[in-house]
N, C-alpha and C positions, 0 to 999 in steps of 0.2 A: 640242226644238221642230221639228226637221226642216230640210231645205234649202229654198232659195228655190223650186225646182221643185216640191217636195212641198207647200209651202204654197199655191202657185198652183193646183195640182190640187185641193187640199182646198177652196180658195175657190170653185172652179167647181162642185164636187160638193156641198159642205155649207157655205154661207156662215155659218150659225148657229154652227158650230164655231169659225170665225175670230173671230166677235164674242166668244164666250166666252173665247177665248185672249187677245184684246186687253184685255178687262175684267179678267181675272186678272192680266195684266201691269201694268195701271194700278194695281191694288191693291198689287201687290208693289213697284212704284216708289214709291208713296205711303208705304209702310211703311219702305222703305230710305232714302228722302229724309228722313223724320222722324228716323230713327236717325242718319243722317250729321249732321244739324243738331244733334242732341243731343250727339254726340261732339265736334263742332267747338266747341260751347259749353264743354264740359268742358276741352278743350285750351286755349281762350282765357282760361280763368279763372286768376288768379294772386293773390298776396297784396294787390295794389293794387285789384282790382275784385271781390273776394269775401272770404269768411271763411277762406280757406285760409292756413295759416301761411307765413311767409317761407321756412322750411326746405323747403317743397314746391316752390319755384320752380326748384330745380336750378341748373345753370350758366347757363341762359338767364333770368337775373333781369331783371324789367322795370326800365327806367330810373326812378330815384326821381323822384316828382313831389309836392312838398310842397303842402299846402293853405294854408300860411301865405303871406301877402302880404309882399313885400319892403318894408323901411322905409328903404332908401337908405343905411343905415349900414354901415360896414366891419365885418368880423368881428373878434372879439377885444375887449379892454377899450376902453371909450369914453373920450373926453377928460374929465378930471376924476374918473375912476374911481380909488378908493383901492386900491392894490395890496396884496398880502400877500407879505411876504418875511421872512427871518430877521432878527431884531433882536438886538443885543448884550445880554448879561446883565451885571449889576453884579458878581456874585460867581461867577466860573467855578469849576468843580470842580478843575481842574488849570491851573497856570501854568508855562510854560516860557520862560525868558529866553534870547534869542538874542544873544550878545555881539558887540561890535564890537572887533576886535583891531588892525586896521591901517587906514590911510587910503590913498586912491588915490595919494598922494605917497610912500607907503612908510613914513610915520611910525608909531611904535608907540603904539597907543591902549589897550593892555590895562590900564594903571593909571589911565586917565582916567575920572572919574565921569560917568555919563550925565546929560544934562539933561532927558531925557524918553523916552517909549517910543512907537513906532509899533505899534499894537495890531491884531491880527486874531484872530478867534475861529473855531474849527472845531467844529461839532457832530458828534460821533462816537458810535457805539455802544460801550458798554463790552464787554469780552470776556464773552460769555455764560457764566453760571455759576449753578448752583443752590446756594443757601444751605442748609446742613443745620442744622436746629434739633433739639437733643437735649433731651428732657424727662426729668428725673430725679425720679421719685416717691420721696419719703421712705418708709422703712420703720422703724417704731418698735415697741417692745415695751411693752405696757401694764403699768405697775407694779402694778395692782390684780389683773388676771386673767392676765397673762402672754401675752395674745394678740398676735400679730404684726399690726400695723395698717399698711396701705399707703395712700398718697395716691391719690386718684382722678384718672385722666387725663381730658381733655376728651372729649366724646362723639365728636368727629371723628377722634380718635386711637385707633384700634382694632386696630393691628397693630404688631409690633416695628419694622418698617421700612415706610414708605409715602410716597406723594406727598402734598403739601399741597393745600389747597383752591384756591389761586390757580393752581397748576399744572394741576389737574383742570379748572378753568374755562377755561384756555387750550386744553386739548384739545377741550372743547365748542365754544369759539369757532372754532377752526380747522375743525372738522367741520361745524358748522351755519351759521356765518356766512360763512366763506370757502369752504365746500363742498369741503374737501380730503379725499380718500378716506383710509380708516383706515391702509392700508399706507404711504401717503406721510406721514402724521402720524408714524408710527413712525420713518421715515427722517429726517424733519426734527428730531425730538427727539434722535435719535442723533447727527446731524451738528452740531446747535447746542449742545445741553446735555450730550452724551454720556450721555443718559438714555433708553435704549430703553424703549418702552411697548408692552404687549401689546394686542391687540384687546379683551380682556376689561376692561382698565383704562379704555379709552375708552368702551366700552359701559356700564360701571358708572357712570362719571361722567355719561353722558348719561341713564341711567335715574334717577339721583338728582335731576338737574336737572328732568327731566320730572315726577317725583312732587312736587317742591317747587313746581311751577308750577300745580298744580291750582287753588288759590284765585285765582291771577292770571287763569286762563282763565275762571272763573266771573264774576269782576268785569268782564272785557272783554265777555262775552256780555250781561250785564245792561245795560251802557252802550250797546252796539250796539242793543239792543232799543228804547232810549229816544232814539236819535239822530234828528234830523229827516230826514236823507238817508242812505241806506245803499247802498253799491255791492256787487254780488254777481256772482260768476262761478264757473266750474268748468272743470276740465281733467283729461283722462285721465292716470292714473299707474299703471303696471304694478306690481302688488304681489302677492307670494306666487304668482307664475305666472299671475295672472288680472288683468283690467282692473278697476281701482278708480278713484275720482274724488276729486280734491282740490278741496274747496269753499272759497271765500273770501268773507268778509263784512267790509267795511272802511269806514273813514272816513279823513279826512286825519290823524287822531291815533291810530286804533286798527286792529288787524288780528286777525282770527280765521281760522285754517285748520283744516279738519277733513277726515279721510279716511273714505270710505264706499264700499261696493261698488256703490251705486246712484248714479245721476246726478240723479234727480228728487225728487219729493215725499217719499219715504220717508227719504232722507238729510236733507232740509231739516227735516222734522218731528223727527228724532232730535237734530239740533243745537239745535233749539228757539230759533232766533233770529228767522227770518222769520215763523213763526206768531204771535209776540208783537209783531211790528213794526207800527206804525201810521203811519209817515211815508211818505216817497217812496222807492220801491225802484228803483234804476237797474240795468238789465240789458240783455241782447242779444236779448230776445224768446224766450228758451227758455220753452216753453209751461208748464212746471211752475211758474214764478214767477207766471204770470198767475192761478193758482188761489187765490192768497192775497188776502185782502180788505184791501189797502192801496193807496195811490196808486202809480202806476207811471210810470217815465220810461224811454224807449227810448234806446239808445246810437245817436246820430246818425252816429258814425264808421262803424258797420256799414251804415247806410242809404246813406251816401255811396258806399261801395264797391259796393253793389248797383246804385245809380244809375249809377255810372261804367261798370259792365259793360253796362248797357242802352243808354247813348248811345254808347259807344265801339265795342261789338261788334255791336249790333243796331240802331243808328241811331234810337233813340227820342228824338224832340225834346223831349217833355214831361219826360223824365228829366233832360236837361241843365238845363231850366228849374227843376225841383225841386232839383237839385243846387245851382245858383246861389242859389236862394231861401233854402235852409237856411243857407248860409254868410253871406248878407247879413242874415238875421234874427238870427243869432248876433252878428254885428258890431254891429247896431243895439241889441240888448239890452245888450251890454257897454258901449257908448258912453253909454247912459242911466244906467248904474250905480245903478239904483234899480228898484223895482217899477213895471212899466208899467201905465198906466191903460187902461180899456176902450177909450177913444177912440184911444189909440196903437196898440192891438192890432188894432182892427177892420179897417183896410185890409190888414194883413199876413195875417190869417186869411182874408179874402176872396180875396186873391191865391193863397193855398195851395189853397183849394177850387177856384178857377178852373183851376189847373194840373192838379188831379186830374180835373176834368171833361174837360180836353183829352186826358188820358191815356186815359180810358174811351172817348172818342169815337174815338180812333185804335186802341183795342184792345177793341172790344165783345165781350161774351160771346156765344158761338155759340148756335144753337138747341139746345134740349134733345134728347138722343138719342132716336131712334124707339123703341128697345128700352130700357126703364128698367133701369138697373143699380144694384146696391147701392153705397152710398157717395155722396160728392159728385162732381159732374162735374169732370173734370180741367181745370185752368186752366194757362195759361202762366206762366212766371216773372214776366213783366210784370204780368199780371192779379193774381197773388198779392201782389205788392208794392203795387199800387194798392189792393187790399182792405185790406192792413195799414195803409197810410197813411190810409185813410178811416175804418176801424173804430177805430183807436187814435190819432186826431188829437190828443187832449189829452195822450197820453203822448209822442208824437213832439215836440210843441211845449211840453213841460213846462218846458224852460229859458226859454221865452218868457213863460209864465204865472207863473213863480216865479223870482225873481232868485237864490235859493239853490240852484237845481238846475243841475248842470253840463250842458254840451252833449253830452258823451260819457261812456262808462263806462271811460275810460282808467285811472282810479285802480285799479279792481279788476284790470284786465288787466295793469297794471304789477306789482301785488302778486303775481299768480299766475305771472308770467313766470319767476320764479326756480326754480319746480319743473322747468321744461324745462331750465334750465341745470344743475340738480342731476342730472337724468337723463342728460344728455349727458356730464357729468364722471364720475359714479360708477355709472351704470346704475340698474336698477330696485331696488325694495325687496324683500328676501328674505322678510320677515315683515310681517304687518299691524301688529304691535306696534311694529316699527321705523318704519313709516310714520307711525303715530300720534305717536310720540315726535318725529319730525321736524316734524310739523305743529304741535304745541304749542310746541316750543322756537322754531320760526321765527315763530310768532305773537308770542312774547315779544320776539324780536330785532327784528322789523319794527316793533312798537309802540315799542320803545326808540329805534329810529332816527327814527321820526316825532316822538317827544318830544324829539329832539336830545340824548339821553343817550349817555354813553360805553358802547358795547356790551359791551366786555370787563368793565368795572366792573359793569354790570347782570348779566352772566352770573355773575360772582363772587358777587354777592348771591343769585342764584338757587341756586347750588350750596350755599351755606351755609344756605339756607332762609329768606332774607329778600328775596324778589323785590319790586321796586318796585310799589306800587299807589297811593301818595299822589298821584302826578302824573297819574294817568289822568283824562282829561276827554273 
């Protein structure tokens, strides 16, 4: 740019050059200011005011701020709550009598008959031990032809020495329900049962369970297609060295997981649940979901986080009003506990639209650019959210129009959270087949949990080829 003296000389000799320099500097300041504002917005985003996961917050985690209102009650069990504790059994497995031999006065009581017993019971694990069942197949000689005839063993017994079905089911349970890595399962079995298991044994049990669950998966997909409300979500999962996606479709009673290399419509079409679905699809506004011809419901938890960012970081007053409106509307709808009438909904919808009008008034669209560019004109984050709230009003307020529609998509997000736990514990999947096995078996386990079934018993049934389907609903 030159020194002060050089600029003064230039200003006297060529004022136009100074004007060009100032204009160029103004343009540069405008670009840098916009860039600084963009970077400051990125730094101010966290898991509470955006869709960033809590793991990205680092050590400077934001102070938790629950959206729930206090009810004035103390934490813990409330008065009149029926507690759950151990109760005595009538027929204990083992009884140990503790004798009384002397009195405090030193009298001998060893020969005195007791008049009663002060009883206490201890619930304890038996010493872990594997029972060994030997199957002896008879061999006979046919008196007519002299042929040696052997008894047939059950199909599940196909080796001279092997582990049984319940033991294999326990391996599957530990690996897929408790998410214990393979090498730690081997250590556990060695320490507890003195029964070391190889990685191949665990993988073979998993493969068998996976294959036996194919009819279960088809039954779940058919039921999900016919459900009135369906929650969907997706999350990245590194598989075979590349990024794949774990998709979830679920209700309060059913769960389907599927792994695919794509995040959007190609994967959804292959799983063939959403294309056949005609109810209300609850999601987080991923554009691929909107291409399907069904009713939609947007997750308001995501909207609340975006609104939080706008009024906390950018001081948008309309965003705070919309934030409060959505929570009050949810509370009102819950209190009615029935389908709202048009008369009940009218003032709320009018208020919703008034808040949007205030937002547009404070954030109007700028004039069209002088030089027409390809694509849509760039909008601010605030304008994009206003567009979404206006264009998809019925989807945002789906919970208000239909009492069966939830306020958020938390059900799907909770169902998909376990994949992040699995990745943190055991790392990525080495093969696509392993990821697919994990998805189908976890679909079965999640559904069993939602159906309040014993998960280990359900896995035992799957390993023997009899997965539950009668209780699906």
